[in-house]
N, C-alpha and C positions, 0 to 999 in steps of 0.2 A: 504493500500499499504506499509506504514512504517513497519508494523508487518511482512508483507511478505518478504520484503527486509531484515529485521533484521534476519529472519530465514534462509536466503540463506547461509550465512556463516557457521551456525550450521549444515546445510545439507551437505555442502562441508567438514566440519570437521569430520563428521561421515565417509564419504568415505575415507578420508586420514587415519583415525585411523583404519578402517577396513583393509586398505591395509599394515598396520603395519609400516608406514613411519615416525613415531615419536620415534621409539625406538632408543636408543643409538647405535652408530657404533664405539665402542671403538677400535676394531682391525684395522679398516680403519686408525683411527687418529693415533694410535701407529705407524704403518708403514709410514704414511705420515710425522709425526713429526720426527720420527728417520731418514728418508731419508733426510728431509730438514737440519736437524742438522748436518748429516754426510757431505753432499755437502758444507754447509756453513763453517764447520770446516776444510774441504779440501781446500777450497778457500783460508782461512787465512793461512793455511799451505804452500800453494803454494806461497802466498804473502811473507812469511818469507824466503823461499828457493830462490826465484827469486832475492831478493835484489833490488839494485838501477838499474832499468831497465824500458824501455818503454814497455816491455811485461806486466808490472803491470796494464796497461790500460785494457787488456783482463781479469785479475782478478777483476778489478772494474766493468766490465759488468757483470761478473758471480755474483758478491755480490749484484749488483743492482737487479738482477732477484731473488736471494735468500732472500734478505731483504724483498722484497714484498711477497714472498711465506711465509715467517715467519710472515708477517703482516696479511696474510689471516688466518693463525691458531689463531692468537690474535683476529681477527674478530669473528671467530667461537666460541672461548672461551668466548668472551663477550656476545654472544647470548646464552650461555649455551648449545651449540650444542654437546660439546664432552663428558662430564660427567653428570651424574645425579646429582652429589654433586655440590652445588654452590662453596664450598671451593676449590675443585680441578679444576674447571674452572678458578677461580680467580687465583690460583697458576700458572696455565698454561699461563693465560693472563699476569700476572705481569712478568713471566720469559721471554716472548717473547717481552714485551715492553722494558724490560731492555736490550735485545739484539739489538733492532732496534732504540731505543731512542725515543719512541712515548709513552706519558703517557697513561696507561691503563684506569685510573679513568677519566681523561679528555675526552678521546675518547669515552668511554662507555656512559658518560652523554651527549655528543654531539650526538652521534649516536642514542640514545634512543629517543632524541627530534626529530630526522629525521624520525624515524620509526612511531612515534605517529602522525606526521603531514607531510607526504612526499610532497614535492613540494608546500608547503603552503608558500605564500609570506612573512607572517609575523611571522610564527612559526617554519619553517624548517631552521636550521643553514646552511644547505648545498646550500641554495639558497640566503644566506646572505654572499656574497663574495665581499670584497671592490673593486677588480679590474674588476668585471663582472657584468653585468646587465642581469637578467633573465626576467624581465619585463620593459615595457616602464616607468613605474612609477619609478622603480629603477634607470633607466637610467637618467631620468629627475632630480633626487635627487642628482646626482654626479656633482662634480665641479672640475676645475683645471686639473692636470695630470690624475686623475681617470676618469673624463669625456672624456679626449681625448683617453685613453686606451679603455674605454667602446665602443667608436664610432668605433673602429677598433678591436674589441674583437674577431670576427670570425678569422681574419688573425693571431692575436697574441695568440690565445687560446693554441695551442700546444707549442710554445716557453715559454709561462707563466707556463705551467706544469713542465718545468724543474727547476723551483723554488719551487715546492711544497714540495719537501723533506726538504729543509731548513725551510720553514714555518711550517711544522709539528714539527721539532725539536724546533723552537722558541715558538710556541704555547704550546708545551708540558712543556717547562721550565717555561713559564709565567703563566700557568693555572693549573699546576699538583698538587699543594698542597703538600701533604706528599711524593709525588714521585719526587719533585723538585730536590732533591740531587742525586737520581738515574739517572735522566736525564742529569744533569750536568756532573755527572761522565762518563756518556756513551760518551759525546761530548769530554770531557777532555782525556779520555783513547783512544779514537778512533783517535783524532788528534795527541796525543802524540805517538802512535805507528806508525802512517803513517809518521810523520816527523822524527821519530827516524830511521826508516829504509830506507827512501827515501830522496834524495836530494830535496831542496825546489822546483825546477821546476817540478820534477816528482810527488812530493807529492801534489802540487796544482792541477796538471792535474788529478791525481788519484782521489782526492776528488771531483772535478768538474764532472768527468765522473761517479763516483759512486753515488753521491748524486743527480745529475742531472737526470740520467737515472732512478734511483729509484723513483723520483718524477714523472717523465714522465710515468713510468709503473703504479705506483698507480693511477695517474689521468686518464690514458687511461682504467683502470679497473673500476673505479667508474663512469666516466662521461657518458657512454652510457646508464646507468640504469634509469635515470629520465629526463636528460636534453633533452629539445625538446618536452617532454610530457606536458600535460596540467598543468598550475600553478594555484593552488587554492587560494582563498582569503577568508576573514572573511565572515561568512554567508552561506557558501556552505551547500548543504542539502545531501551530499553523505553518505551512510552508510559506515561502516568499509570495507566491501568487495569491493565495488566500489571504494573507496577512495584509497585503496592500489593498485587494478588492473589498473585503468584508469590512474594513475600517474606513472606507472612502465612500463618498456620495457625489454623484454627477448632478448638475443643475441643467434642466432643459430650458429651451427658450429661443433657439435660433441665432442668427447673426447678432442681433442686438445684445443678447446675453454674453455671447462670445466676446464681443467688444467691451461691454460693461465690466466683466469679471476677468478680462485679460487672458482668457483660455483656462482659467483655473476652474471653470465649470466642468471641464473634462478631468476631474481630479482622479478618477480611477486610472485612466490611460496615462495621465502624467506621472502617477506614482509607479506604475508598471514600467514606464519608459521616460525617465526624467530628462533625457537629453533630446527628446523628440521635439522638433520645432513646433511652435504654437499652431500655425496653420494646418499641420498634419493631424492634429489631435481629433478633430471632428470626423476624419476619415477612418482613424484608428478605432473610434468608438463603436462603429458598426461591427468591426471584425471582433473586438474584445467582447462586446455584449453577446454575439452569437456564440462565441467560444465558451463563455461563461454558462450560458443556457445549456449548451451541449454536454458540459461537465458537471451540471447540478450546482454551480456556484452562484449564490445570491448576488444580484447586481442591483445596486440601489440608485435610483435617479427620480427626480422630482422637479417641479417647477420652482422658481425662485422664492416666491413667498411661502410655499409649503416648506421648503428648506429651512426657512427661519422659524416657521412653526415647530419643525422637529427640534431645533436648537433650544427654543424656549421651554417646549415640553420636557425635554431632558433636564435642563437646568432646574425647573420647577420640581420635578420628581426626586432628583438627587437631594435637593435642599429640604424636603419635606420633614425629615427628622429635626432639623434645626428649628423650623418654624413650630414644631410641636413642643418645643422646650417651654416650660413655664417662664413668664416674664420675671426678671429680677428687680 
C-alpha cells in the first residue's frame, strides 16, 4: 500500500510534464510585471499631483491593490516560477520585496516550511499565529488577552486582517537579517514621502487606508487556501500527494478570481507543483482533479465567499470551549 501511494505522485507528475505545464512562461511574467509597475508608478504620480487632498484616499486604495499584486510576483519568484535561473528569480524577488517592504529571505524561509508541512499543528508557521487558534489545543494554551481574542476569533478575524500589513513590516524588520536596512529604508522613505506631501491628518488617514486594506487583501488571498481544512499532527501517515491535497482548498470563480487571488486559488496544484508558472495552474487543475477522483482522493474546491464561510466556521468551532468558560 505504501509503495502504491508513493507512486501516485510520480504518475501524476508524468501527466503534468507531458502536458508541458512546467515550462517557464516568461512572456506572461514580463507583461504582468510591466503592467503592475506601470500602474504602481502611475498611482504614486497621482499622489504627487493631487497634493494635500482627501482624494488621496482613492490613491491609497489603488496602492493597496497594487502592493498585493506586487507581492504575488514576489511569491512566484520565491517559488522559482518565473525564470529557470535561480539568480534572476532572486533578483526579481528582492526588487519586489524592496518595493513593498516585506523581507524576501524571511518570507521564503517561512513559506518553505509551510509548503513542507501544510496545516501541521507543530511545523507549519501559518498555523502558529499568536492571536488565533486553529486547534482546541492551541486555544487551551493561550492566556490573558490572547485567550479573550481567540474565544471571539471568528467575529474578529476580518478586523484583525487590517493589521496584517503592519505585522508583515514588523516581522520583516525583526527577522530579515541582511535585508533589515532595506526594510527600514522602505518604511522611512514611505512615511517621509507621505508626511512631506500631506498634512498630518491626511497623512495618517492615507497610511491607515493603504496599509489596512493591503493587509486585508493579503489575508483574504491566503486565508481560503488551508484554513478550515484538516489540521495534521505528529505521527500522521499521509504521503506527499495526500498531505498536500487533503490540507488545501481551491477557490473557483474564473479569470476574475485568478487575477484577484494571484493564482493562489489553485492552491492544490500550487502545493503539488510549487515551481509551476501561474498561468499553467488552471490547466493543471483539470488533470489533478481527474487524477484525484480516479484514485479516491478528496479534492476540495468552492466559491470565494463560501471559502471564507469555511474559515469562519472552523474558527468558531475551535474556539467554542473558550467561549464556554465562565466569565471572570
